[in-house]
C-alpha positions, 0 to 999 in steps of 0.5 A, spaced: 602 142 789 600 149 786 596 151 793 602 149 797 607 153 792 603 159 793 603 159 800 610 158 801 611 164 795 607 169 799 612 167 805 618 168 801 615 175 799 613 177 805 620 176 809 624 178 803 627 171 803 629 171 796 631 177 791 632 177 783 639 174 781 640 170 787 645 164 787 643 159 792 646 153 795 640 148 796 642 143 802 638 137 800 639 131 805 634 127 801 628 127 806 621 130 804 623 137 807 629 138 803 626 135 796 620 139 797 625 145 798 629 144 791 622 143 787 619 149 790 626 153 789 626 150 781 618 153 781 621 160 783 627 160 779 624 163 773 620 168 777 626 171 781 631 169 776 635 165 781 641 160 780 641 154 784 646 149 786 645 142 790 649 140 796 649 134 800 653 133 807 655 126 808 655 125 816 657 118 816 653 117 822 648 112 818 649 106 813 643 109 809 647 115 808 651 112 802 644 111 799 641 118 800 648 121 797 646 117 791 639 119 791 640 126 792 646 126 786 641 123 781 635 128 783 640 134 782 642 130 775 635 129 773 633 137 775 639 139 771 642 142 777 649 142 779 651 138 785 656 138 790 657 133 796 662 133 802 664 128 808 664 130 815 666 126 821 663 127 828 667 125 834 665 123 841 659 120 843 655 126 846 653 133 843 652 129 836 646 133 834 650 140 835 657 138 832 653 135 826 650 142 825 656 146 826 660 142 821 654 141 816 654 149 816 661 150 815 661 145 809 655 148 806 659 155 807 665 153 804 661 150 798 657 156 797 664 161 797 667 156 792 662 157 787 660 164 789 653 163 792 650 168 796 645 164 800 644 157 803 637 155 803 635 149 808 629 145 809 627 148 816 619 147 817 614 150 821 615 143 826 622 145 826 620 152 828 615 150 834 620 145 836 626 150 837 621 155 841 619 149 846 626 147 846 629 154 848 623 155 853 625 148 857 632 150 857 630 157 859 630 163 855 629 170 854 625 174 848 631 172 843 630 164 844 622 165 843 623 167 836 625 160 834 628 159 827 629 166 823 627 166 816 633 169 814 640 170 818 647 171 816 653 168 818 660 170 815 657 174 810 653 168 807 645 169 808 642 163 810 634 162 808 629 158 810 623 159 805 619 153 807 619 155 814 611 157 814 609 149 812 608 143 816 611 137 815 605 133 814 602 138 808 609 137 805 609 130 805 602 129 803 604 134 797 610 130 795 606 123 796 600 126 791 605 127 786 608 121 787 615 124 788 620 120 792 624 122 798 628 118 803 626 117 811 631 119 816 630 113 821 634 117 827 628 122 827 625 117 831 630 116 836 628 118 843 636 119 845 635 126 841 632 132 845 629 135 839 625 128 838 623 127 845 620 134 844 617 132 837 614 126 839 612 127 846 611 134 848 608 137 842 603 131 841 601 132 849 600 139 848 596 138 842 591 134 846 589 141 849 589 145 843 590 141 836 592 148 833 598 148 838 604 147 833 601 152 829 599 157 834 606 157 837 609 157 831 605 164 829 607 166 836 615 166 834 614 170 828 610 175 832 616 175 837 621 176 831 618 182 829 617 185 836 624 183 837 627 187 831 623 193 833 626 193 840 633 192 837 632 198 832 629 203 837 634 201 842 640 203 837 636 209 835 636 211 842 643 210 844 645 213 838 641 219 839 644 219 847 651 219 844 650 225 839 647 229 845 653 228 849 650 223 854 656 218 853 
């Protein structure tokens, strides 16, 4: 566990994801990624002097969710971290993924604001990052879409952070299994009805046949494009302000 913690901590420091004194709401679903995220942030808590609070969002889409809610509640209790949960309802039979994501973020932000948390941490991984890039590419996108998932973003004055975005799911699961740390499996992640799952289980494995490092490489490409995009935006703004000062507008 020490090695994987070191890898994630380097990523956190390089991207300035966490700062001293942050109050972080940790989104925990009970799956391996979010359980590892909580363990990792607890590991960092003394180094960065951060305060943590756990949140579970109940979507009412699966029977197992009641069990997962109780699992996360007990996990937070065991780790002595304050716990909150919210119930959300997803209406309609189309666009379920997007609707669930929007309502989940809204609920997390409400909890964060109520308890004065300045950041929300989610357990997105390198797999999610690579999948997002591929999904955007398939749909058609420009440079912004090729960035994938950002390590840090801001919504309504609350910062959303992804501290383990540099880690693959398989290394996270291996680390938890080696330490005999329990986690839950969301069976909907295997359903081919969702676009992301088809990319995850069909397209990426197929492309990985041509290059076993495909997932890592496309993830790395996304991080490079993030830096390029940020540079271009900065230079464009600087040039625009200079043109305004020179009276061209």
